[in-house]
N, CA, C and O atoms as CSV, one atom per row, in Angstrom:
chain,resi,resn,atom,element,x,y,z
A,1,UNK,N,N,-47.545,-163.140,9.689
A,1,UNK,CA,C,-46.133,-162.917,9.879
A,1,UNK,C,C,-45.824,-163.055,11.370
A,1,UNK,O,O,-46.589,-162.606,12.224
A,2,UNK,N,N,-44.721,-163.667,11.652
A,2,UNK,CA,C,-44.272,-163.828,13.027
A,2,UNK,C,C,-42.828,-163.363,13.137
A,2,UNK,O,O,-42.086,-163.370,12.155
A,3,UNK,N,N,-42.439,-162.959,14.336
A,3,UNK,CA,C,-41.065,-162.537,14.585
A,3,UNK,C,C,-40.632,-163.024,15.955
A,3,UNK,O,O,-41.459,-163.261,16.835
A,4,UNK,N,N,-39.324,-163.171,16.124
A,4,UNK,CA,C,-38.745,-163.585,17.394
A,4,UNK,C,C,-37.587,-162.658,17.715
A,4,UNK,O,O,-36.731,-162.407,16.866
A,5,UNK,N,N,-37.560,-162.150,18.936
A,5,UNK,CA,C,-36.497,-161.259,19.397
A,5,UNK,C,C,-35.816,-161.922,20.590
A,5,UNK,O,O,-36.486,-162.392,21.510
A,6,UNK,N,N,-34.491,-161.959,20.576
A,6,UNK,CA,C,-33.728,-162.581,21.661
A,6,UNK,C,C,-32.765,-161.546,22.237
A,6,UNK,O,O,-32.016,-160.910,21.496
A,7,UNK,N,N,-32.788,-161.379,23.561
A,7,UNK,CA,C,-31.856,-160.463,24.209
A,7,UNK,C,C,-30.475,-161.104,24.257
A,7,UNK,O,O,-30.325,-162.259,24.656
A,8,UNK,N,N,-29.472,-160.338,23.845
A,8,UNK,CA,C,-28.084,-160.796,23.932
A,8,UNK,C,C,-27.516,-160.347,25.275
A,8,UNK,O,O,-27.010,-161.153,26.056
A,9,UNK,N,N,-27.612,-159.040,25.526
A,9,UNK,CA,C,-27.148,-158.456,26.786
A,9,UNK,C,C,-27.600,-157.004,26.810
A,9,UNK,O,O,-27.527,-156.324,25.786
A,10,UNK,N,N,-28.058,-156.523,27.932
A,10,UNK,CA,C,-28.483,-155.126,28.043
A,10,UNK,C,C,-29.554,-154.801,27.026
A,10,UNK,O,O,-30.625,-155.408,27.028
A,11,UNK,N,N,-29.268,-153.843,26.152
A,11,UNK,CA,C,-30.206,-153.468,25.096
A,11,UNK,C,C,-29.849,-154.079,23.746
A,11,UNK,O,O,-30.400,-153.690,22.717
A,12,UNK,N,N,-28.931,-155.031,23.755
A,12,UNK,CA,C,-28.538,-155.704,22.514
A,12,UNK,C,C,-29.465,-156.889,22.265
A,12,UNK,O,O,-29.577,-157.797,23.088
A,13,UNK,N,N,-30.129,-156.857,21.106
A,13,UNK,CA,C,-31.055,-157.914,20.730
A,13,UNK,C,C,-30.755,-158.377,19.314
A,13,UNK,O,O,-30.172,-157.640,18.519
A,14,UNK,N,N,-31.154,-159.597,19.007
A,14,UNK,CA,C,-31.205,-160.064,17.631
A,14,UNK,C,C,-32.632,-160.539,17.395
A,14,UNK,O,O,-33.314,-161.008,18.306
A,15,UNK,N,N,-33.049,-160.406,16.179
A,15,UNK,CA,C,-34.399,-160.834,15.841
A,15,UNK,C,C,-34.458,-161.343,14.427
A,15,UNK,O,O,-33.633,-160.997,13.582
A,16,UNK,N,N,-35.455,-162.176,14.185
A,16,UNK,CA,C,-35.704,-162.639,12.829
A,16,UNK,C,C,-37.200,-162.853,12.674
A,16,UNK,O,O,-37.930,-163.070,13.641
A,17,UNK,N,N,-37.624,-162.785,11.429
A,17,UNK,CA,C,-39.026,-163.023,11.133
A,17,UNK,C,C,-39.120,-164.031,9.993
A,17,UNK,O,O,-38.206,-164.829,9.788
A,18,UNK,N,N,-40.208,-163.995,9.263
A,18,UNK,CA,C,-40.482,-165.033,8.273
A,18,UNK,C,C,-39.391,-165.216,7.219
A,18,UNK,O,O,-39.231,-166.319,6.696
A,19,UNK,N,N,-38.648,-164.178,6.898
A,19,UNK,CA,C,-37.584,-164.324,5.894
A,19,UNK,C,C,-36.390,-165.083,6.446
A,19,UNK,O,O,-35.505,-165.484,5.690
A,20,UNK,N,N,-36.358,-165.284,7.766
A,20,UNK,CA,C,-35.315,-166.048,8.444
A,20,UNK,C,C,-33.948,-165.376,8.405
A,20,UNK,O,O,-32.922,-166.054,8.458
A,21,UNK,N,N,-33.928,-164.036,8.313
A,21,UNK,CA,C,-32.683,-163.275,8.354
A,21,UNK,C,C,-32.576,-162.571,9.699
A,21,UNK,O,O,-33.525,-161.925,10.144
A,22,UNK,N,N,-31.435,-162.694,10.338
A,22,UNK,CA,C,-31.227,-162.064,11.636
A,22,UNK,C,C,-30.909,-160.583,11.490
A,22,UNK,O,O,-30.171,-160.184,10.589
A,23,UNK,N,N,-31.463,-159.782,12.369
A,23,UNK,CA,C,-31.205,-158.348,12.431
A,23,UNK,C,C,-30.765,-158.030,13.855
A,23,UNK,O,O,-31.353,-158.524,14.817
A,24,UNK,N,N,-29.735,-157.208,13.985
A,24,UNK,CA,C,-29.249,-156.803,15.300
A,24,UNK,C,C,-29.810,-155.424,15.636
A,24,UNK,O,O,-29.861,-154.539,14.781
A,25,UNK,N,N,-30.225,-155.251,16.878
A,25,UNK,CA,C,-30.749,-153.980,17.366
A,25,UNK,C,C,-30.036,-153.660,18.668
A,25,UNK,O,O,-29.772,-154.558,19.467
A,26,UNK,N,N,-29.723,-152.391,18.889
A,26,UNK,CA,C,-29.044,-152.015,20.130
A,26,UNK,C,C,-29.463,-150.609,20.535
A,26,UNK,O,O,-30.216,-149.942,19.825
A,27,UNK,N,N,-28.978,-150.184,21.652
A,27,UNK,CA,C,-29.299,-148.864,22.172
A,27,UNK,C,C,-28.067,-148.145,22.669
A,27,UNK,O,O,-26.958,-148.672,22.585
A,28,UNK,N,N,-28.255,-146.936,23.190
A,28,UNK,CA,C,-27.122,-146.130,23.655
A,28,UNK,C,C,-26.544,-146.655,24.976
A,28,UNK,O,O,-27.242,-147.274,25.780
A,29,UNK,N,N,-25.258,-146.389,25.169
A,29,UNK,CA,C,-24.585,-146.837,26.391
A,29,UNK,C,C,-25.212,-146.259,27.653
A,29,UNK,O,O,-25.238,-146.920,28.691
A,30,UNK,N,N,-25.724,-145.019,27.571
A,30,UNK,CA,C,-26.297,-144.406,28.770
A,30,UNK,C,C,-27.554,-145.134,29.249
A,30,UNK,O,O,-27.995,-144.929,30.379
A,31,UNK,N,N,-28.132,-145.982,28.397
A,31,UNK,CA,C,-29.287,-146.789,28.804
A,31,UNK,C,C,-28.945,-148.275,28.821
A,31,UNK,O,O,-29.831,-149.117,28.677
A,32,UNK,N,N,-27.664,-148.603,28.998
A,32,UNK,CA,C,-27.159,-149.968,29.132
A,32,UNK,C,C,-27.049,-150.729,27.814
A,32,UNK,O,O,-26.989,-151.959,27.801
A,33,UNK,N,N,-27.024,-149.994,26.715
A,33,UNK,CA,C,-26.768,-150.619,25.430
A,33,UNK,C,C,-25.279,-150.624,25.156
A,33,UNK,O,O,-24.492,-150.122,25.958
A,34,UNK,N,N,-24.893,-151.185,24.035
A,34,UNK,CA,C,-23.474,-151.199,23.673
A,34,UNK,C,C,-23.211,-150.434,22.379
A,34,UNK,O,O,-22.083,-150.426,21.887
A,35,UNK,N,N,-24.239,-149.790,21.824
A,35,UNK,CA,C,-24.106,-149.004,20.594
A,35,UNK,C,C,-23.483,-149.816,19.460
A,35,UNK,O,O,-22.650,-149.316,18.704
A,36,UNK,N,N,-23.904,-151.078,19.357
A,36,UNK,CA,C,-23.321,-151.983,18.372
A,36,UNK,C,C,-24.224,-152.211,17.155
A,36,UNK,O,O,-23.860,-152.962,16.250
A,37,UNK,N,N,-25.391,-151.574,17.126
A,37,UNK,CA,C,-26.310,-151.788,16.002
A,37,UNK,C,C,-27.297,-150.630,15.929
A,37,UNK,O,O,-27.288,-149.730,16.768
A,38,UNK,N,N,-28.139,-150.673,14.916
A,38,UNK,CA,C,-29.164,-149.649,14.756
A,38,UNK,C,C,-30.165,-149.713,15.901
A,38,UNK,O,O,-30.385,-150.763,16.506
A,39,UNK,N,N,-30.761,-148.562,16.178
A,39,UNK,CA,C,-31.791,-148.471,17.215
A,39,UNK,C,C,-33.159,-148.705,16.579
A,39,UNK,O,O,-33.312,-148.547,15.368
A,40,UNK,N,N,-34.145,-149.077,17.375
A,40,UNK,CA,C,-35.469,-149.384,16.824
A,40,UNK,C,C,-36.075,-148.268,15.977
A,40,UNK,O,O,-36.645,-148.552,14.924
A,41,UNK,N,N,-35.972,-147.021,16.396
A,41,UNK,CA,C,-36.555,-145.931,15.617
A,41,UNK,C,C,-35.809,-145.740,14.290
A,41,UNK,O,O,-36.412,-145.361,13.285
A,42,UNK,N,N,-34.511,-146.000,14.290
A,42,UNK,CA,C,-33.749,-145.948,13.047
A,42,UNK,C,C,-34.248,-147.022,12.084
A,42,UNK,O,O,-34.392,-146.781,10.885
A,43,UNK,N,N,-34.507,-148.212,12.628
A,43,UNK,CA,C,-34.992,-149.302,11.787
A,43,UNK,C,C,-36.368,-148.988,11.209
A,43,UNK,O,O,-36.667,-149.365,10.076
A,44,UNK,N,N,-37.203,-148.303,11.981
A,44,UNK,CA,C,-38.515,-147.899,11.480
A,44,UNK,C,C,-38.360,-146.950,10.293
A,44,UNK,O,O,-39.058,-147.086,9.288
A,45,UNK,N,N,-37.458,-146.004,10.411
A,45,UNK,CA,C,-37.191,-145.063,9.324
A,45,UNK,C,C,-36.607,-145.791,8.111
A,45,UNK,O,O,-36.988,-145.518,6.973
A,46,UNK,N,N,-35.693,-146.708,8.361
A,46,UNK,CA,C,-35.124,-147.502,7.275
A,46,UNK,C,C,-36.188,-148.371,6.608
A,46,UNK,O,O,-36.145,-148.584,5.397
A,47,UNK,N,N,-37.133,-148.867,7.388
A,47,UNK,CA,C,-38.231,-149.657,6.820
A,47,UNK,C,C,-39.059,-148.831,5.856
A,47,UNK,O,O,-39.389,-149.284,4.760
A,48,UNK,N,N,-39.395,-147.616,6.271
A,48,UNK,CA,C,-40.163,-146.739,5.396
A,48,UNK,C,C,-39.391,-146.450,4.111
A,48,UNK,O,O,-39.942,-146.568,3.017
A,49,UNK,N,N,-38.136,-146.077,4.236
A,49,UNK,CA,C,-37.333,-145.743,3.070
A,49,UNK,C,C,-37.120,-146.911,2.124
A,49,UNK,O,O,-37.212,-146.757,0.907
A,50,UNK,N,N,-36.837,-148.070,2.680
A,50,UNK,CA,C,-36.592,-149.227,1.814
A,50,UNK,C,C,-37.885,-149.745,1.198
A,50,UNK,O,O,-37.872,-150.278,0.089
A,51,UNK,N,N,-38.994,-149.594,1.905
A,51,UNK,CA,C,-40.299,-150.016,1.374
A,51,UNK,C,C,-40.661,-149.181,0.154
A,51,UNK,O,O,-40.947,-149.727,-0.912
A,52,UNK,N,N,-40.650,-147.875,0.303
A,52,UNK,CA,C,-41.002,-147.008,-0.821
A,52,UNK,C,C,-39.940,-147.074,-1.911
A,52,UNK,O,O,-40.268,-146.996,-3.095
A,53,UNK,N,N,-38.688,-147.216,-1.534
A,53,UNK,CA,C,-37.613,-147.340,-2.520
A,53,UNK,C,C,-37.769,-148.574,-3.392
A,53,UNK,O,O,-37.555,-148.520,-4.603
A,54,UNK,N,N,-38.144,-149.686,-2.771
A,54,UNK,CA,C,-38.361,-150.927,-3.531
A,54,UNK,C,C,-39.488,-150.756,-4.537
A,54,UNK,O,O,-39.388,-151.197,-5.681
A,55,UNK,N,N,-40.570,-150.105,-4.092
A,55,UNK,CA,C,-41.694,-149.858,-4.998
A,55,UNK,C,C,-41.262,-149.006,-6.181
A,55,UNK,O,O,-41.480,-149.374,-7.336
A,56,UNK,N,N,-40.644,-147.862,-5.884
A,56,UNK,CA,C,-40.262,-146.920,-6.930
A,56,UNK,C,C,-39.288,-147.575,-7.909
A,56,UNK,O,O,-39.447,-147.432,-9.121
A,57,UNK,N,N,-38.300,-148.278,-7.410
A,57,UNK,CA,C,-37.325,-148.947,-8.278
A,57,UNK,C,C,-38.013,-149.979,-9.175
A,57,UNK,O,O,-37.708,-150.074,-10.364
A,58,UNK,N,N,-38.932,-150.743,-8.606
A,58,UNK,CA,C,-39.641,-151.763,-9.372
A,58,UNK,C,C,-40.533,-151.143,-10.441
A,58,UNK,O,O,-40.546,-151.608,-11.581
A,59,UNK,N,N,-41.271,-150.109,-10.088
A,59,UNK,CA,C,-42.157,-149.429,-11.039
A,59,UNK,C,C,-41.341,-148.833,-12.185
A,59,UNK,O,O,-41.717,-148.965,-13.350
A,60,UNK,N,N,-40.238,-148.185,-11.859
A,60,UNK,CA,C,-39.423,-147.559,-12.902
A,60,UNK,C,C,-38.762,-148.601,-13.806
A,60,UNK,O,O,-38.584,-148.367,-15.001
A,61,UNK,N,N,-38.401,-149.745,-13.235
A,61,UNK,CA,C,-37.821,-150.823,-14.052
A,61,UNK,C,C,-38.871,-151.342,-15.039
A,61,UNK,O,O,-38.567,-151.580,-16.208
A,62,UNK,N,N,-40.112,-151.516,-14.560
A,62,UNK,CA,C,-41.190,-151.976,-15.442
A,62,UNK,C,C,-41.464,-150.964,-16.549
A,62,UNK,O,O,-41.834,-151.347,-17.658
A,63,UNK,N,N,-41.284,-149.668,-16.257
A,63,UNK,CA,C,-41.486,-148.618,-17.265
A,63,UNK,C,C,-40.244,-148.448,-18.145
A,63,UNK,O,O,-40.220,-147.613,-19.049
A,64,UNK,N,N,-39.223,-149.246,-17.866
A,64,UNK,CA,C,-37.964,-149.208,-18.617
A,64,UNK,C,C,-37.260,-147.853,-18.517
A,64,UNK,O,O,-36.644,-147.390,-19.477
A,65,UNK,N,N,-37.361,-147.231,-17.353
A,65,UNK,CA,C,-36.649,-145.985,-17.093
A,65,UNK,C,C,-35.200,-146.338,-16.790
A,65,UNK,O,O,-34.926,-147.150,-15.906
A,66,UNK,N,N,-34.281,-145.733,-17.517
A,66,UNK,CA,C,-32.855,-146.055,-17.403
A,66,UNK,C,C,-32.198,-145.177,-16.333
A,66,UNK,O,O,-31.629,-144.129,-16.639
A,67,UNK,N,N,-32.285,-145.618,-15.085
A,67,UNK,CA,C,-31.638,-144.895,-13.988
A,67,UNK,C,C,-30.172,-145.283,-13.922
A,67,UNK,O,O,-29.824,-146.450,-14.107
A,68,UNK,N,N,-29.311,-144.308,-13.657
A,68,UNK,CA,C,-27.897,-144.593,-13.414
A,68,UNK,C,C,-27.652,-144.766,-11.922
A,68,UNK,O,O,-26.638,-145.329,-11.511
A,69,UNK,N,N,-28.590,-144.277,-11.116
A,69,UNK,CA,C,-28.514,-144.410,-9.670
A,69,UNK,C,C,-29.784,-143.879,-9.047
A,69,UNK,O,O,-30.557,-143.162,-9.683
A,70,UNK,N,N,-29.991,-144.242,-7.792
A,70,UNK,CA,C,-31.216,-143.871,-7.096
A,70,UNK,C,C,-30.927,-143.915,-5.602
A,70,UNK,O,O,-30.349,-144.882,-5.105
A,71,UNK,N,N,-31.324,-142.879,-4.894
A,71,UNK,CA,C,-31.169,-142.893,-3.445
A,71,UNK,C,C,-32.350,-142.188,-2.804
A,71,UNK,O,O,-33.064,-141.416,-3.444
A,72,UNK,N,N,-32.532,-142.466,-1.558
A,72,UNK,CA,C,-33.618,-141.866,-0.790
A,72,UNK,C,C,-33.018,-141.293,0.485
A,72,UNK,O,O,-32.293,-141.978,1.207
A,73,UNK,N,N,-33.328,-140.034,0.753
A,73,UNK,CA,C,-32.906,-139.381,1.988
A,73,UNK,C,C,-34.140,-139.140,2.838
A,73,UNK,O,O,-35.125,-138.572,2.365
A,74,UNK,N,N,-34.089,-139.567,4.083
A,74,UNK,CA,C,-35.210,-139.368,4.994
A,74,UNK,C,C,-34.773,-138.455,6.125
A,74,UNK,O,O,-33.688,-138.611,6.685
A,75,UNK,N,N,-35.629,-137.503,6.452
A,75,UNK,CA,C,-35.362,-136.572,7.541
A,75,UNK,C,C,-36.562,-136.635,8.478
A,75,UNK,O,O,-37.665,-136.230,8.112
A,76,UNK,N,N,-36.344,-137.142,9.680
A,76,UNK,CA,C,-37.440,-137.331,10.633
A,76,UNK,C,C,-37.274,-136.414,11.836
A,76,UNK,O,O,-36.170,-136.235,12.352
A,77,UNK,N,N,-38.366,-135.850,12.264
A,77,UNK,CA,C,-38.414,-135.048,13.492
A,77,UNK,C,C,-39.167,-135.855,14.541
A,77,UNK,O,O,-40.175,-136.499,14.251
A,78,UNK,N,N,-38.651,-135.804,15.772
A,78,UNK,CA,C,-39.286,-136.514,16.881
A,78,UNK,C,C,-39.806,-135.515,17.902
A,78,UNK,O,O,-39.288,-134.405,18.032
A,79,UNK,N,N,-40.845,-135.933,18.625
A,79,UNK,CA,C,-41.365,-135.086,19.693
A,79,UNK,C,C,-40.314,-134.980,20.789
A,79,UNK,O,O,-39.464,-135.859,20.929
A,80,UNK,N,N,-40.373,-133.914,21.558
A,80,UNK,CA,C,-39.383,-133.689,22.609
A,80,UNK,C,C,-39.659,-134.495,23.866
A,80,UNK,O,O,-38.769,-134.670,24.699
A,81,UNK,N,N,-40.870,-134.982,24.012
A,81,UNK,CA,C,-41.252,-135.733,25.216
A,81,UNK,C,C,-41.426,-137.209,24.903
A,81,UNK,O,O,-41.718,-137.595,23.771
A,82,UNK,N,N,-41.243,-138.006,25.912
A,82,UNK,CA,C,-41.428,-139.455,25.754
A,82,UNK,C,C,-42.883,-139.734,25.460
A,82,UNK,O,O,-43.760,-139.142,26.088
A,83,UNK,N,N,-43.159,-140.610,24.531
A,83,UNK,CA,C,-42.299,-141.627,23.952
A,83,UNK,C,C,-41.482,-141.190,22.741
A,83,UNK,O,O,-40.967,-142.054,22.030
A,84,UNK,N,N,-41.337,-139.908,22.472
A,84,UNK,CA,C,-40.493,-139.370,21.400
A,84,UNK,C,C,-40.803,-139.997,20.033
A,84,UNK,O,O,-39.915,-140.469,19.323
A,85,UNK,N,N,-42.079,-139.983,19.702
A,85,UNK,CA,C,-42.528,-140.518,18.419
A,85,UNK,C,C,-42.109,-139.590,17.286
A,85,UNK,O,O,-41.795,-138.421,17.508
A,86,UNK,N,N,-42.109,-140.120,16.086
A,86,UNK,CA,C,-41.888,-139.278,14.921
A,86,UNK,C,C,-43.098,-138.380,14.746
A,86,UNK,O,O,-44.235,-138.841,14.838
A,87,UNK,N,N,-42.862,-137.101,14.495
A,87,UNK,CA,C,-43.949,-136.160,14.235
A,87,UNK,C,C,-43.972,-135.746,12.764
A,87,UNK,O,O,-45.035,-135.444,12.222
A,88,UNK,N,N,-42.816,-135.730,12.123
A,88,UNK,CA,C,-42.708,-135.394,10.707
A,88,UNK,C,C,-41.619,-136.233,10.068
A,88,UNK,O,O,-40.560,-136.457,10.653
A,89,UNK,N,N,-41.893,-136.686,8.872
A,89,UNK,CA,C,-40.882,-137.397,8.085
A,89,UNK,C,C,-40.927,-136.834,6.672
A,89,UNK,O,O,-41.983,-136.783,6.042
A,90,UNK,N,N,-39.765,-136.412,6.183
A,90,UNK,CA,C,-39.675,-135.978,4.791
A,90,UNK,C,C,-38.840,-137.004,4.027
A,90,UNK,O,O,-37.749,-137.386,4.451
A,91,UNK,N,N,-39.380,-137.434,2.899
A,91,UNK,CA,C,-38.698,-138.410,2.036
A,91,UNK,C,C,-38.271,-137.684,0.768
A,91,UNK,O,O,-39.107,-137.164,0.029
A,92,UNK,N,N,-36.976,-137.652,0.524
A,92,UNK,CA,C,-36.463,-137.058,-0.709
A,92,UNK,C,C,-35.908,-138.177,-1.589
A,92,UNK,O,O,-35.005,-138.912,-1.189
A,93,UNK,N,N,-36.462,-138.288,-2.782
A,93,UNK,CA,C,-36.004,-139.259,-3.766
A,93,UNK,C,C,-35.011,-138.542,-4.690
A,93,UNK,O,O,-35.309,-137.466,-5.208
A,94,UNK,N,N,-33.853,-139.131,-4.890
A,94,UNK,CA,C,-32.836,-138.532,-5.762
A,94,UNK,C,C,-32.560,-139.533,-6.887
A,94,UNK,O,O,-32.136,-140.664,-6.651
A,95,UNK,N,N,-32.814,-139.081,-8.108
A,95,UNK,CA,C,-32.652,-139.930,-9.286
A,95,UNK,C,C,-31.469,-139.432,-10.105
A,95,UNK,O,O,-31.341,-138.237,-10.367
A,96,UNK,N,N,-30.615,-140.355,-10.502
A,96,UNK,CA,C,-29.461,-140.050,-11.340
A,96,UNK,C,C,-29.679,-140.671,-12.712
A,96,UNK,O,O,-30.008,-141.852,-12.825
A,97,UNK,N,N,-29.494,-139.871,-13.749
A,97,UNK,CA,C,-29.646,-140.388,-15.099
A,97,UNK,C,C,-29.631,-139.259,-16.099
A,97,UNK,O,O,-29.423,-138.096,-15.752
A,98,UNK,N,N,-29.853,-139.621,-17.344
A,98,UNK,CA,C,-29.841,-138.638,-18.428
A,98,UNK,C,C,-31.203,-138.645,-19.117
A,98,UNK,O,O,-31.740,-139.700,-19.456
A,99,UNK,N,N,-31.745,-137.449,-19.315
A,99,UNK,CA,C,-33.055,-137.280,-19.964
A,99,UNK,C,C,-34.167,-138.061,-19.261
A,99,UNK,O,O,-35.013,-138.666,-19.920
A,100,UNK,N,N,-34.169,-138.048,-17.941
A,100,UNK,CA,C,-35.224,-138.735,-17.187
A,100,UNK,C,C,-36.519,-137.933,-17.283
A,100,UNK,O,O,-36.515,-136.709,-17.150
A,101,UNK,N,N,-37.606,-138.623,-17.511
A,101,UNK,CA,C,-38.916,-137.989,-17.618
A,101,UNK,C,C,-39.506,-137.819,-16.216
A,101,UNK,O,O,-39.819,-138.814,-15.563
A,102,UNK,N,N,-39.663,-136.589,-15.744
A,102,UNK,CA,C,-40.191,-136.360,-14.394
A,102,UNK,C,C,-41.573,-136.962,-14.169
A,102,UNK,O,O,-41.908,-137.336,-13.045
A,103,UNK,N,N,-42.376,-137.061,-15.219
A,103,UNK,CA,C,-43.720,-137.626,-15.079
A,103,UNK,C,C,-43.648,-139.075,-14.602
A,103,UNK,O,O,-44.416,-139.482,-13.731
A,104,UNK,N,N,-42.728,-139.852,-15.170
A,104,UNK,CA,C,-42.577,-141.254,-14.758
A,104,UNK,C,C,-42.121,-141.346,-13.299
A,104,UNK,O,O,-42.612,-142.183,-12.540
A,105,UNK,N,N,-41.192,-140.492,-12.920
A,105,UNK,CA,C,-40.662,-140.509,-11.563
A,105,UNK,C,C,-41.746,-140.125,-10.557
A,105,UNK,O,O,-41.913,-140.784,-9.531
A,106,UNK,N,N,-42.475,-139.062,-10.858
A,106,UNK,CA,C,-43.534,-138.594,-9.963
A,106,UNK,C,C,-44.644,-139.632,-9.819
A,106,UNK,O,O,-45.175,-139.826,-8.726
A,107,UNK,N,N,-44.990,-140.292,-10.907
A,107,UNK,CA,C,-46.034,-141.325,-10.855
A,107,UNK,C,C,-45.576,-142.513,-10.013
A,107,UNK,O,O,-46.365,-143.063,-9.245
A,108,UNK,N,N,-44.336,-142.909,-10.143
A,108,UNK,CA,C,-43.810,-144.026,-9.347
A,108,UNK,C,C,-43.852,-143.679,-7.857
A,108,UNK,O,O,-44.227,-144.514,-7.034
A,109,UNK,N,N,-43.474,-142.466,-7.517
A,109,UNK,CA,C,-43.528,-142.026,-6.113
A,109,UNK,C,C,-44.970,-142.031,-5.619
A,109,UNK,O,O,-45.256,-142.520,-4.526
A,110,UNK,N,N,-45.869,-141.488,-6.420
A,110,UNK,CA,C,-47.278,-141.409,-6.020
A,110,UNK,C,C,-47.872,-142.805,-5.819
A,110,UNK,O,O,-48.597,-143.031,-4.851
A,111,UNK,N,N,-47.574,-143.735,-6.715
A,111,UNK,CA,C,-48.084,-145.100,-6.574
A,111,UNK,C,C,-47.543,-145.777,-5.315
A,111,UNK,O,O,-48.271,-146.479,-4.613
A,112,UNK,N,N,-46.275,-145.559,-5.046
A,112,UNK,CA,C,-45.697,-146.135,-3.828
A,112,UNK,C,C,-46.389,-145.584,-2.595
A,112,UNK,O,O,-46.785,-146.336,-1.705
A,113,UNK,N,N,-46.533,-144.265,-2.549
A,113,UNK,CA,C,-47.097,-143.608,-1.373
A,113,UNK,C,C,-48.585,-143.920,-1.176
A,113,UNK,O,O,-49.047,-144.025,-0.040
A,114,UNK,N,N,-49.326,-144.066,-2.254
A,114,UNK,CA,C,-50.773,-144.211,-2.131
A,114,UNK,C,C,-51.281,-145.647,-2.247
A,114,UNK,O,O,-52.397,-145.944,-1.820
A,115,UNK,N,N,-50.470,-146.538,-2.822
A,115,UNK,CA,C,-50.996,-147.868,-3.112
A,115,UNK,C,C,-50.137,-149.041,-2.630
A,115,UNK,O,O,-50.669,-149.999,-2.070
A,116,UNK,N,N,-48.836,-148.980,-2.835
A,116,UNK,CA,C,-48.029,-150.188,-2.658
A,116,UNK,C,C,-47.283,-150.331,-1.342
A,116,UNK,O,O,-47.265,-151.427,-0.781
A,117,UNK,N,N,-46.678,-149.295,-0.834
A,117,UNK,CA,C,-45.849,-149.424,0.375
A,117,UNK,C,C,-46.737,-149.484,1.621
A,117,UNK,O,O,-47.360,-148.480,1.966
A,118,UNK,N,N,-46.813,-150.624,2.304
A,118,UNK,CA,C,-47.687,-150.729,3.481
A,118,UNK,C,C,-47.171,-149.961,4.700
A,118,UNK,O,O,-47.940,-149.685,5.621
A,119,UNK,N,N,-45.906,-149.619,4.721
A,119,UNK,CA,C,-45.365,-148.890,5.868
A,119,UNK,C,C,-45.912,-147.456,5.888
A,119,UNK,O,O,-46.163,-146.899,6.957
A,120,UNK,N,N,-46.092,-146.871,4.717
A,120,UNK,CA,C,-46.561,-145.489,4.635
A,120,UNK,C,C,-47.905,-145.271,5.317
A,120,UNK,O,O,-47.989,-144.405,6.188
A,121,UNK,N,N,-48.964,-146.008,4.974
A,121,UNK,CA,C,-50.247,-145.733,5.633
A,121,UNK,C,C,-50.241,-146.047,7.130
A,121,UNK,O,O,-50.979,-145.425,7.894
A,122,UNK,N,N,-49.419,-147.000,7.553
A,122,UNK,CA,C,-49.331,-147.289,8.991
A,122,UNK,C,C,-48.779,-146.092,9.742
A,122,UNK,O,O,-49.253,-145.768,10.831
A,123,UNK,N,N,-47.783,-145.435,9.169
A,123,UNK,CA,C,-47.184,-144.276,9.818
A,123,UNK,C,C,-47.985,-143.000,9.571
A,123,UNK,O,O,-48.069,-142.132,10.440
A,124,UNK,N,N,-48.572,-142.894,8.380
A,124,UNK,CA,C,-49.236,-141.658,7.979
A,124,UNK,C,C,-50.428,-141.300,8.869
A,124,UNK,O,O,-50.814,-140.134,8.943
A,125,UNK,N,N,-51.002,-142.276,9.532
A,125,UNK,CA,C,-52.142,-141.983,10.397
A,125,UNK,C,C,-51.729,-141.162,11.618
A,125,UNK,O,O,-52.569,-140.539,12.267
A,126,UNK,N,N,-50.429,-141.167,11.927
A,126,UNK,CA,C,-49.976,-140.411,13.099
A,126,UNK,C,C,-48.778,-139.500,12.831
A,126,UNK,O,O,-48.365,-138.739,13.707
A,127,UNK,N,N,-48.223,-139.577,11.627
A,127,UNK,CA,C,-47.029,-138.798,11.294
A,127,UNK,C,C,-47.279,-138.032,9.997
A,127,UNK,O,O,-47.848,-138.570,9.047
A,128,UNK,N,N,-46.854,-136.789,9.966
A,128,UNK,CA,C,-46.929,-135.982,8.741
A,128,UNK,C,C,-45.789,-136.416,7.827
A,128,UNK,O,O,-44.621,-136.166,8.124
A,129,UNK,N,N,-46.129,-137.067,6.711
A,129,UNK,CA,C,-45.119,-137.550,5.767
A,129,UNK,C,C,-45.212,-136.721,4.491
A,129,UNK,O,O,-46.274,-136.621,3.877
A,130,UNK,N,N,-44.087,-136.132,4.103
A,130,UNK,CA,C,-44.019,-135.352,2.867
A,130,UNK,C,C,-42.938,-135.941,1.967
A,130,UNK,O,O,-42.045,-136.652,2.429
A,131,UNK,N,N,-43.034,-135.634,0.686
A,131,UNK,CA,C,-42.052,-136.143,-0.274
A,131,UNK,C,C,-41.592,-135.030,-1.207
A,131,UNK,O,O,-42.289,-134.036,-1.412
A,132,UNK,N,N,-40.422,-135.221,-1.757
A,132,UNK,CA,C,-39.914,-134.380,-2.826
A,132,UNK,C,C,-38.968,-135.243,-3.653
A,132,UNK,O,O,-38.605,-136.349,-3.252
A,133,UNK,N,N,-38.579,-134.728,-4.800
A,133,UNK,CA,C,-37.614,-135.475,-5.611
A,133,UNK,C,C,-36.702,-134.508,-6.351
A,133,UNK,O,O,-37.049,-133.356,-6.613
A,134,UNK,N,N,-35.537,-135.018,-6.673
A,134,UNK,CA,C,-34.554,-134.278,-7.470
A,134,UNK,C,C,-34.046,-135.200,-8.561
A,134,UNK,O,O,-33.968,-136.417,-8.397
A,135,UNK,N,N,-33.708,-134.588,-9.665
A,135,UNK,CA,C,-33.089,-135.324,-10.759
A,135,UNK,C,C,-31.700,-134.741,-10.955
A,135,UNK,O,O,-31.536,-133.532,-11.117
A,136,UNK,N,N,-30.705,-135.614,-10.939
A,136,UNK,CA,C,-29.343,-135.184,-11.189
A,136,UNK,C,C,-28.929,-135.783,-12.534
A,136,UNK,O,O,-28.793,-136.999,-12.672
A,137,UNK,N,N,-28.732,-134.913,-13.516
A,137,UNK,CA,C,-28.389,-135.339,-14.870
A,137,UNK,C,C,-26.944,-135.817,-14.899
A,137,UNK,O,O,-26.029,-135.078,-14.534
A,138,UNK,N,N,-26.748,-137.048,-15.333
A,138,UNK,CA,C,-25.402,-137.616,-15.387
A,138,UNK,C,C,-24.925,-137.771,-16.804
A,138,UNK,O,O,-23.808,-138.236,-17.032
């Protein structure tokens, strides 16, 4: 995999990788950014959430689980000193549907976390990652 990042101005960058889709990244005004896009650490968190979310959604679709909706909430804590890395990340999976079997949901989460999502093990070696889930009956 390869990627290319191009500076637009200050901390404003655009980048693309093998999928050939451009992504905008920016920073805060106090560090010469324009606050026009997500920051790199936000994108890292979004990568984790979308990676595991894609796995869980795919696994549940294969199991023919009838979800009415699905969302993931991530709560990350950062160290107080530079480089201000993530120290803890909690992933909450929220499933919407009727008569959802918790066993299927828990297994999909476990498979994503332990086998399929490559972002998880990359982060898990240095970050405490925990998960939980809720079912909202619709």
